[in-house]
N, CA, C and O atoms as CSV, one atom per row, in Angstrom:
chain,resi,resn,atom,element,x,y,z
A,1,MET,N,N,24.811,1.881,37.331
A,1,MET,CA,C,24.675,2.456,36.007
A,1,MET,C,C,23.978,3.813,36.132
A,1,MET,O,O,22.980,3.931,36.843
A,2,SER,N,N,24.491,4.828,35.452
A,2,SER,CA,C,23.926,6.167,35.528
A,2,SER,C,C,22.601,6.236,34.768
A,2,SER,O,O,22.263,5.345,33.989
A,3,ASP,N,N,21.861,7.322,35.018
A,3,ASP,CA,C,20.602,7.527,34.300
A,3,ASP,C,C,20.823,7.571,32.795
A,3,ASP,O,O,20.053,6.992,32.029
A,4,GLU,N,N,21.889,8.269,32.371
A,4,GLU,CA,C,22.166,8.357,30.938
A,4,GLU,C,C,22.456,6.982,30.355
A,4,GLU,O,O,21.995,6.667,29.258
A,5,GLU,N,N,23.208,6.168,31.066
A,5,GLU,CA,C,23.513,4.817,30.579
A,5,GLU,C,C,22.244,3.973,30.495
A,5,GLU,O,O,22.065,3.208,29.548
A,6,ASN,N,N,21.362,4.115,31.488
A,6,ASN,CA,C,20.092,3.388,31.451
A,6,ASN,C,C,19.258,3.808,30.252
A,6,ASN,O,O,18.682,2.967,29.562
A,7,LEU,N,N,19.196,5.116,30.005
A,7,LEU,CA,C,18.411,5.613,28.876
A,7,LEU,C,C,19.058,5.241,27.541
A,7,LEU,O,O,18.361,5.015,26.552
A,8,LYS,N,N,20.379,5.180,27.515
A,8,LYS,CA,C,21.061,4.718,26.299
A,8,LYS,C,C,20.715,3.248,26.046
A,8,LYS,O,O,20.515,2.844,24.900
A,9,ALA,N,N,20.647,2.462,27.099
A,9,ALA,CA,C,20.276,1.050,26.968
A,9,ALA,C,C,18.833,0.910,26.471
A,9,ALA,O,O,18.532,0.028,25.667
A,10,VAL,N,N,17.951,1.778,26.951
A,10,VAL,CA,C,16.559,1.771,26.480
A,10,VAL,C,C,16.519,2.115,24.997
A,10,VAL,O,O,15.787,1.493,24.227
A,11,THR,N,N,17.307,3.103,24.604
A,11,THR,CA,C,17.358,3.515,23.202
A,11,THR,C,C,17.879,2.370,22.336
A,11,THR,O,O,17.353,2.126,21.250
A,12,MET,N,N,18.888,1.681,22.800
A,12,MET,CA,C,19.422,0.525,22.077
A,12,MET,C,C,18.366,-0.574,21.982
A,12,MET,O,O,18.232,-1.225,20.946
A,13,PHE,N,N,17.623,-0.777,23.057
A,13,PHE,CA,C,16.543,-1.769,23.057
A,13,PHE,C,C,15.541,-1.465,21.944
A,13,PHE,O,O,15.092,-2.371,21.241
A,14,VAL,N,N,15.194,-0.182,21.788
A,14,VAL,CA,C,14.243,0.192,20.738
A,14,VAL,C,C,14.832,-0.100,19.358
A,14,VAL,O,O,14.127,-0.597,18.479
A,15,TYR,N,N,16.114,0.204,19.160
A,15,TYR,CA,C,16.739,-0.141,17.870
A,15,TYR,C,C,16.711,-1.651,17.633
A,15,TYR,O,O,16.498,-2.095,16.505
A,16,VAL,N,N,16.921,-2.431,18.672
A,16,VAL,CA,C,16.850,-3.891,18.542
A,16,VAL,C,C,15.429,-4.312,18.169
A,16,VAL,O,O,15.241,-5.178,17.314
A,17,MET,N,N,14.428,-3.701,18.807
A,17,MET,CA,C,13.033,-4.011,18.485
A,17,MET,C,C,12.725,-3.651,17.032
A,17,MET,O,O,12.018,-4.385,16.341
A,18,GLN,N,N,13.258,-2.521,16.576
A,18,GLN,CA,C,13.046,-2.136,15.186
A,18,GLN,C,C,13.732,-3.122,14.241
A,18,GLN,O,O,13.153,-3.507,13.225
A,19,ALA,N,N,14.939,-3.527,14.560
A,19,ALA,CA,C,15.654,-4.488,13.715
A,19,ALA,C,C,14.914,-5.827,13.680
A,19,ALA,O,O,14.785,-6.438,12.619
A,20,LEU,N,N,14.434,-6.280,14.827
A,20,LEU,CA,C,13.675,-7.524,14.869
A,20,LEU,C,C,12.348,-7.393,14.131
A,20,LEU,O,O,11.770,-8.385,13.687
A,21,GLY,N,N,11.877,-6.161,14.006
A,21,GLY,CA,C,10.627,-5.906,13.300
A,21,GLY,C,C,10.666,-6.325,11.842
A,21,GLY,O,O,9.617,-6.544,11.237
A,22,PHE,N,N,11.859,-6.439,11.264
A,22,PHE,CA,C,11.949,-6.912,9.890
A,22,PHE,C,C,11.600,-8.396,9.796
A,22,PHE,O,O,11.245,-8.891,8.726
A,23,LEU,N,N,11.703,-9.092,10.909
A,23,LEU,CA,C,11.309,-10.505,10.956
A,23,LEU,C,C,9.960,-10.698,11.636
A,23,LEU,O,O,9.144,-11.509,11.198
A,24,PHE,N,N,9.735,-9.954,12.702
A,24,PHE,CA,C,8.519,-10.065,13.503
A,24,PHE,C,C,7.921,-8.665,13.639
A,24,PHE,O,O,8.306,-7.919,14.539
A,25,GLY,N,N,7.011,-8.306,12.783
A,25,GLY,CA,C,6.491,-6.941,12.707
A,25,GLY,C,C,6.037,-6.330,14.016
A,25,GLY,O,O,6.145,-5.117,14.199
A,26,LEU,N,N,5.535,-7.138,14.922
A,26,LEU,CA,C,4.983,-6.617,16.171
A,26,LEU,C,C,6.022,-5.919,17.045
A,26,LEU,O,O,5.663,-5.060,17.851
A,27,THR,N,N,7.276,-6.261,16.905
A,27,THR,CA,C,8.293,-5.634,17.753
A,27,THR,C,C,8.456,-4.148,17.449
A,27,THR,O,O,8.929,-3.390,18.297
A,28,TRP,N,N,8.064,-3.721,16.232
A,28,TRP,CA,C,8.060,-2.283,15.924
A,28,TRP,C,C,7.128,-1.556,16.887
A,28,TRP,O,O,7.451,-0.476,17.381
A,29,VAL,N,N,5.971,-2.156,17.148
A,29,VAL,CA,C,4.977,-1.549,18.047
A,29,VAL,C,C,5.528,-1.495,19.469
A,29,VAL,O,O,5.360,-0.491,20.162
A,30,VAL,N,N,6.172,-2.547,19.897
A,30,VAL,CA,C,6.792,-2.568,21.231
A,30,VAL,C,C,7.798,-1.418,21.350
A,30,VAL,O,O,7.808,-0.698,22.348
A,31,GLY,N,N,8.632,-1.253,20.340
A,31,GLY,CA,C,9.635,-0.198,20.357
A,31,GLY,C,C,9.044,1.187,20.450
A,31,GLY,O,O,9.513,2.006,21.241
A,32,VAL,N,N,8.014,1.471,19.654
A,32,VAL,CA,C,7.440,2.823,19.674
A,32,VAL,C,C,6.693,3.083,20.978
A,32,VAL,O,O,6.642,4.226,21.433
A,33,ILE,N,N,6.120,2.064,21.581
A,33,ILE,CA,C,5.477,2.245,22.890
A,33,ILE,C,C,6.528,2.622,23.926
A,33,ILE,O,O,6.310,3.524,24.736
A,34,VAL,N,N,7.667,1.935,23.904
A,34,VAL,CA,C,8.764,2.278,24.825
A,34,VAL,C,C,9.203,3.719,24.596
A,34,VAL,O,O,9.446,4.450,25.556
A,35,ASN,N,N,9.308,4.137,23.326
A,35,ASN,CA,C,9.665,5.526,23.016
A,35,ASN,C,C,8.722,6.511,23.690
A,35,ASN,O,O,9.166,7.464,24.331
A,36,TYR,N,N,7.445,6.288,23.549
A,36,TYR,CA,C,6.475,7.224,24.103
A,36,TYR,C,C,6.464,7.198,25.633
A,36,TYR,O,O,6.269,8.235,26.267
A,37,VAL,N,N,6.670,6.026,26.227
A,37,VAL,CA,C,6.686,5.918,27.694
A,37,VAL,C,C,7.899,6.645,28.275
A,37,VAL,O,O,7.786,7.295,29.315
A,38,LYS,N,N,9.047,6.544,27.625
A,38,LYS,CA,C,10.301,7.106,28.151
A,38,LYS,C,C,10.657,8.476,27.578
A,38,LYS,O,O,11.693,9.038,27.932
A,39,LYS,N,N,9.827,9.012,26.711
A,39,LYS,CA,C,10.138,10.251,25.982
A,39,LYS,C,C,10.495,11.417,26.912
A,39,LYS,O,O,11.449,12.142,26.630
A,40,ARG,N,N,9.784,11.612,27.970
A,40,ARG,CA,C,10.055,12.727,28.894
A,40,ARG,C,C,11.412,12.602,29.571
A,40,ARG,O,O,12.058,13.605,29.872
A,41,GLU,N,N,11.837,11.380,29.805
A,41,GLU,CA,C,13.099,11.165,30.504
A,41,GLU,C,C,14.322,11.546,29.666
A,41,GLU,O,O,15.385,11.842,30.213
A,42,VAL,N,N,14.172,11.537,28.345
A,42,VAL,CA,C,15.305,11.887,27.485
A,42,VAL,C,C,15.238,13.338,27.007
A,42,VAL,O,O,16.149,13.805,26.324
A,43,ALA,N,N,14.188,14.042,27.354
A,43,ALA,CA,C,14.004,15.423,26.892
A,43,ALA,C,C,15.212,16.278,27.280
A,43,ALA,O,O,15.660,16.266,28.426
A,44,GLY,N,N,15.724,17.016,26.303
A,44,GLY,CA,C,16.860,17.899,26.539
A,44,GLY,C,C,18.221,17.237,26.455
A,44,GLY,O,O,19.242,17.912,26.586
A,45,SER,N,N,18.260,15.944,26.241
A,45,SER,CA,C,19.548,15.241,26.145
A,45,SER,C,C,19.808,14.868,24.689
A,45,SER,O,O,18.931,15.010,23.837
A,46,TRP,N,N,21.011,14.394,24.413
A,46,TRP,CA,C,21.358,13.957,23.065
A,46,TRP,C,C,20.535,12.747,22.642
A,46,TRP,O,O,20.390,12.481,21.449
A,47,LEU,N,N,19.999,12.018,23.603
A,47,LEU,CA,C,19.181,10.851,23.286
A,47,LEU,C,C,17.802,11.233,22.759
A,47,LEU,O,O,17.129,10.423,22.123
A,48,GLU,N,N,17.386,12.464,23.025
A,48,GLU,CA,C,16.086,12.912,22.524
A,48,GLU,C,C,16.032,12.814,20.995
A,48,GLU,O,O,14.997,12.457,20.433
A,49,SER,N,N,17.131,13.127,20.332
A,49,SER,CA,C,17.143,13.044,18.870
A,49,SER,C,C,16.953,11.604,18.395
A,49,SER,O,O,16.362,11.377,17.340
A,50,HIS,N,N,17.442,10.642,19.153
A,50,HIS,CA,C,17.260,9.237,18.790
A,50,HIS,C,C,15.803,8.824,18.946
A,50,HIS,O,O,15.260,8.101,18.110
A,51,PHE,N,N,15.182,9.282,20.008
A,51,PHE,CA,C,13.769,8.957,20.203
A,51,PHE,C,C,12.932,9.559,19.082
A,51,PHE,O,O,12.044,8.899,18.543
A,52,ARG,N,N,13.213,10.804,18.733
A,52,ARG,CA,C,12.493,11.455,17.636
A,52,ARG,C,C,12.712,10.658,16.343
A,52,ARG,O,O,11.765,10.413,15.596
A,53,TRP,N,N,13.940,10.263,16.086
A,53,TRP,CA,C,14.308,9.471,14.902
A,53,TRP,C,C,13.546,8.145,14.878
A,53,TRP,O,O,12.996,7.758,13.847
A,54,GLN,N,N,13.516,7.455,16.016
A,54,GLN,CA,C,12.844,6.164,16.100
A,54,GLN,C,C,11.334,6.297,15.906
A,54,GLN,O,O,10.716,5.503,15.198
A,55,ILE,N,N,10.755,7.303,16.539
A,55,ILE,CA,C,9.310,7.512,16.418
A,55,ILE,C,C,8.951,7.855,14.974
A,55,ILE,O,O,7.983,7.322,14.431
A,56,ARG,N,N,9.720,8.737,14.354
A,56,ARG,CA,C,9.452,9.113,12.959
A,56,ARG,C,C,9.663,7.926,12.020
A,56,ARG,O,O,8.925,7.768,11.047
A,57,THR,N,N,10.653,7.100,12.300
A,57,THR,CA,C,10.870,5.914,11.483
A,57,THR,C,C,9.648,5.008,11.546
A,57,THR,O,O,9.211,4.478,10.524
A,58,PHE,N,N,9.095,4.830,12.744
A,58,PHE,CA,C,7.911,3.986,12.902
A,58,PHE,C,C,6.726,4.547,12.112
A,58,PHE,O,O,6.128,3.841,11.300
A,59,TRP,N,N,6.390,5.820,12.353
A,59,TRP,CA,C,5.177,6.388,11.747
A,59,TRP,C,C,5.300,6.536,10.231
A,59,TRP,O,O,4.352,6.235,9.506
A,60,PHE,N,N,6.449,6.993,9.743
A,60,PHE,CA,C,6.600,7.109,8.296
A,60,PHE,C,C,6.674,5.729,7.645
A,60,PHE,O,O,6.169,5.534,6.540
A,61,GLY,N,N,7.301,4.781,8.325
A,61,GLY,CA,C,7.321,3.410,7.814
A,61,GLY,C,C,5.915,2.841,7.708
A,61,GLY,O,O,5.566,2.211,6.710
A,62,LEU,N,N,5.115,3.065,8.736
A,62,LEU,CA,C,3.724,2.594,8.715
A,62,LEU,C,C,2.953,3.269,7.579
A,62,LEU,O,O,2.173,2.621,6.882
A,63,LEU,N,N,3.172,4.562,7.400
A,63,LEU,CA,C,2.518,5.281,6.305
A,63,LEU,C,C,2.856,4.646,4.960
A,63,LEU,O,O,1.966,4.419,4.140
A,64,TRP,N,N,4.144,4.358,4.727
A,64,TRP,CA,C,4.546,3.784,3.447
A,64,TRP,C,C,4.036,2.361,3.261
A,64,TRP,O,O,3.780,1.940,2.133
A,65,VAL,N,N,3.888,1.623,4.344
A,65,VAL,CA,C,3.294,0.283,4.239
A,65,VAL,C,C,1.822,0.398,3.822
A,65,VAL,O,O,1.345,-0.370,2.987
A,66,VAL,N,N,1.114,1.358,4.410
A,66,VAL,CA,C,-0.288,1.565,4.043
A,66,VAL,C,C,-0.400,2.027,2.591
A,66,VAL,O,O,-1.229,1.514,1.840
A,67,VAL,N,N,0.427,2.989,2.192
A,67,VAL,CA,C,0.412,3.461,0.802
A,67,VAL,C,C,0.738,2.307,-0.146
A,67,VAL,O,O,0.085,2.148,-1.177
A,68,GLY,N,N,1.731,1.514,0.195
A,68,GLY,CA,C,2.096,0.362,-0.634
A,68,GLY,C,C,0.954,-0.635,-0.748
A,68,GLY,O,O,0.714,-1.193,-1.819
A,69,THR,N,N,0.252,-0.858,0.351
A,69,THR,CA,C,-0.879,-1.783,0.340
A,69,THR,C,C,-1.990,-1.261,-0.563
A,69,THR,O,O,-2.569,-2.018,-1.342
A,70,LEU,N,N,-2.286,0.034,-0.459
A,70,LEU,CA,C,-3.312,0.627,-1.321
A,70,LEU,C,C,-2.918,0.549,-2.791
A,70,LEU,O,O,-3.746,0.236,-3.646
A,71,LEU,N,N,-1.658,0.834,-3.080
A,71,LEU,CA,C,-1.181,0.755,-4.465
A,71,LEU,C,C,-1.171,-0.680,-4.980
A,71,LEU,O,O,-1.380,-0.919,-6.169
A,72,LEU,N,N,-0.931,-1.617,-4.097
A,72,LEU,CA,C,-0.946,-3.031,-4.490
A,72,LEU,C,C,-2.356,-3.433,-4.890
A,72,LEU,O,O,-2.561,-4.098,-5.905
A,73,VAL,N,N,-3.317,-3.024,-4.087
A,73,VAL,CA,C,-4.711,-3.380,-4.352
A,73,VAL,C,C,-5.214,-2.693,-5.621
A,73,VAL,O,O,-5.900,-3.312,-6.435
A,74,VAL,N,N,-4.874,-1.420,-5.787
A,74,VAL,CA,C,-5.408,-0.642,-6.898
A,74,VAL,C,C,-4.614,-0.840,-8.190
A,74,VAL,O,O,-5.203,-1.073,-9.246
A,75,PHE,N,N,-3.292,-0.749,-8.117
A,75,PHE,CA,C,-2.475,-0.766,-9.328
A,75,PHE,C,C,-1.486,-1.921,-9.415
A,75,PHE,O,O,-0.899,-2.146,-10.473
A,76,GLY,N,N,-1.294,-2.641,-8.350
A,76,GLY,CA,C,-0.314,-3.721,-8.355
A,76,GLY,C,C,1.118,-3.248,-8.203
A,76,GLY,O,O,2.047,-4.027,-8.419
A,77,LEU,N,N,1.324,-1.971,-7.829
A,77,LEU,CA,C,2.667,-1.407,-7.697
A,77,LEU,C,C,3.153,-1.351,-6.247
A,77,LEU,O,O,4.236,-0.835,-5.971
A,78,GLY,N,N,2.380,-1.863,-5.358
A,78,GLY,CA,C,2.712,-1.760,-3.945
A,78,GLY,C,C,4.020,-2.405,-3.555
A,78,GLY,O,O,4.671,-1.970,-2.605
A,79,TYR,N,N,4.412,-3.443,-4.278
A,79,TYR,CA,C,5.674,-4.111,-3.948
A,79,TYR,C,C,6.870,-3.164,-4.057
A,79,TYR,O,O,7.808,-3.249,-3.265
A,80,LEU,N,N,6.834,-2.276,-5.028
A,80,LEU,CA,C,7.914,-1.303,-5.182
A,80,LEU,C,C,7.966,-0.351,-3.992
A,80,LEU,O,O,9.045,-0.025,-3.496
A,81,VAL,N,N,6.816,0.087,-3.545
A,81,VAL,CA,C,6.745,0.983,-2.382
A,81,VAL,C,C,7.208,0.243,-1.144
A,81,VAL,O,O,7.970,0.785,-0.344
A,82,TRP,N,N,6.755,-0.989,-0.978
A,82,TRP,CA,C,7.188,-1.786,0.179
A,82,TRP,C,C,8.700,-1.974,0.175
A,82,TRP,O,O,9.343,-1.843,1.217
A,83,PHE,N,N,9.267,-2.276,-0.973
A,83,PHE,CA,C,10.710,-2.483,-1.063
A,83,PHE,C,C,11.463,-1.205,-0.707
A,83,PHE,O,O,12.430,-1.244,0.054
A,84,ALA,N,N,11.025,-0.077,-1.253
A,84,ALA,CA,C,11.668,1.204,-0.954
A,84,ALA,C,C,11.539,1.536,0.533
A,84,ALA,O,O,12.492,2.020,1.145
A,85,ALA,N,N,10.385,1.281,1.108
A,85,ALA,CA,C,10.171,1.543,2.537
A,85,ALA,C,C,11.069,0.640,3.385
A,85,ALA,O,O,11.591,1.069,4.413
A,86,TRP,N,N,11.242,-0.588,2.957
A,86,TRP,CA,C,12.077,-1.544,3.672
A,86,TRP,C,C,13.529,-1.091,3.669
A,86,TRP,O,O,14.193,-1.130,4.705
A,87,ILE,N,N,14.025,-0.665,2.521
A,87,ILE,CA,C,15.404,-0.167,2.413
A,87,ILE,C,C,15.576,1.094,3.260
A,87,ILE,O,O,16.567,1.232,3.977
A,88,TRP,N,N,14.618,2.006,3.178
A,88,TRP,CA,C,14.651,3.259,3.947
A,88,TRP,C,C,14.692,2.959,5.449
A,88,TRP,O,O,15.473,3.566,6.182
A,89,ALA,N,N,13.856,2.027,5.905
A,89,ALA,CA,C,13.809,1.679,7.329
A,89,ALA,C,C,15.121,1.041,7.780
A,89,ALA,O,O,15.603,1.339,8.873
A,90,ILE,N,N,15.701,0.179,6.967
A,90,ILE,CA,C,16.998,-0.422,7.310
A,90,ILE,C,C,18.043,0.675,7.470
A,90,ILE,O,O,18.802,0.682,8.439
A,91,TYR,N,N,18.080,1.594,6.523
A,91,TYR,CA,C,19.014,2.725,6.603
A,91,TYR,C,C,18.831,3.484,7.911
A,91,TYR,O,O,19.813,3.799,8.584
A,92,ARG,N,N,17.591,3.781,8.279
A,92,ARG,CA,C,17.329,4.568,9.489
A,92,ARG,C,C,17.738,3.808,10.755
A,92,ARG,O,O,18.300,4.403,11.674
A,93,VAL,N,N,17.467,2.526,10.809
A,93,VAL,CA,C,17.847,1.732,11.987
A,93,VAL,C,C,19.368,1.649,12.092
A,93,VAL,O,O,19.921,1.840,13.175
A,94,VAL,N,N,20.041,1.370,10.993
A,94,VAL,CA,C,21.500,1.247,11.016
A,94,VAL,C,C,22.153,2.577,11.358
A,94,VAL,O,O,23.050,2.625,12.199
A,95,LYS,N,N,21.714,3.659,10.717
A,95,LYS,CA,C,22.300,4.970,11.001
A,95,LYS,C,C,22.086,5.358,12.458
A,95,LYS,O,O,23.012,5.829,13.118
A,96,GLY,N,N,20.886,5.166,12.957
A,96,GLY,CA,C,20.600,5.493,14.353
A,96,GLY,C,C,21.455,4.680,15.310
A,96,GLY,O,O,22.003,5.216,16.274
A,97,TRP,N,N,21.566,3.395,15.043
A,97,TRP,CA,C,22.365,2.499,15.885
A,97,TRP,C,C,23.820,2.951,15.901
A,97,TRP,O,O,24.444,2.992,16.961
A,98,LEU,N,N,24.361,3.287,14.742
A,98,LEU,CA,C,25.756,3.729,14.665
A,98,LEU,C,C,25.968,5.047,15.414
A,98,LEU,O,O,26.954,5.197,16.136
A,99,TYR,N,N,25.060,5.991,15.249
A,99,TYR,CA,C,25.168,7.266,15.961
A,99,TYR,C,C,25.059,7.044,17.466
A,99,TYR,O,O,25.791,7.661,18.239
A,100,LEU,N,N,24.155,6.171,17.881
A,100,LEU,CA,C,24.013,5.885,19.310
A,100,LEU,C,C,25.300,5.281,19.854
A,100,LEU,O,O,25.763,5.663,20.928
A,101,ASN,N,N,25.869,4.350,19.123
A,101,ASN,CA,C,27.110,3.711,19.541
A,101,ASN,C,C,28.246,4.718,19.701
A,101,ASN,O,O,29.109,4.567,20.566
A,102,ASP,N,N,28.231,5.764,18.838
A,102,ASP,CA,C,29.245,6.826,18.914
A,102,ASP,C,C,28.852,7.960,19.855
A,102,ASP,O,O,29.560,8.962,19.960
A,103,ARG,N,N,27.729,7.800,20.534
A,103,ARG,CA,C,27.209,8.822,21.472
A,103,ARG,C,C,26.990,10.162,20.774
A,103,ARG,O,O,27.304,11.215,21.329
A,104,LYS,N,N,26.460,10.121,19.574
A,104,LYS,CA,C,26.203,11.332,18.810
A,104,LYS,C,C,24.699,11.513,18.634
A,104,LYS,O,O,23.953,10.548,18.464
A,105,ALA,N,N,24.277,12.768,18.678
A,105,ALA,CA,C,22.877,13.091,18.390
A,105,ALA,C,C,22.650,12.967,16.884
A,105,ALA,O,O,23.564,13.169,16.085
A,106,LEU,N,N,21.437,12.639,16.523
A,106,LEU,CA,C,21.073,12.551,15.113
A,106,LEU,C,C,20.618,13.906,14.602
A,106,LEU,O,O,20.116,14.720,15.377
A,107,PRO,N,N,20.785,14.160,13.307
A,107,PRO,CA,C,20.298,15.434,12.757
A,107,PRO,C,C,18.777,15.481,12.795
A,107,PRO,O,O,18.111,14.446,12.805
A,108,VAL,N,N,18.248,16.670,12.815
A,108,VAL,CA,C,16.797,16.842,12.806
A,108,VAL,C,C,16.304,16.627,11.386
A,108,VAL,O,O,16.574,17.435,10.498
A,109,THR,N,N,15.570,15.519,11.171
A,109,THR,CA,C,14.985,15.224,9.854
A,109,THR,C,C,13.625,14.618,10.019
A,109,THR,O,O,12.967,14.298,9.030
């Protein structure tokens, strides 16, 4: 298996960890750790955009979970934020997975 194929498999593994994170939250952490460990190896390749996408999905998702928790405690509206964050994260995992499957780089967002 070539280096690119190995790194594509690592990228797919992270998407799987993110998808499993909807059932077992800890797998999100496993995925982002893998991203940071392998980040240099994908630099300059089309896979770099996937790593950036995955890392941003993790950190922004965590931010929205924290905001939702604060709003839940203070105003009781946190469930709406959690739901929106959940839908957003599903979209990001599915879109990333589909782009990876098509060997396409993701847009910079």
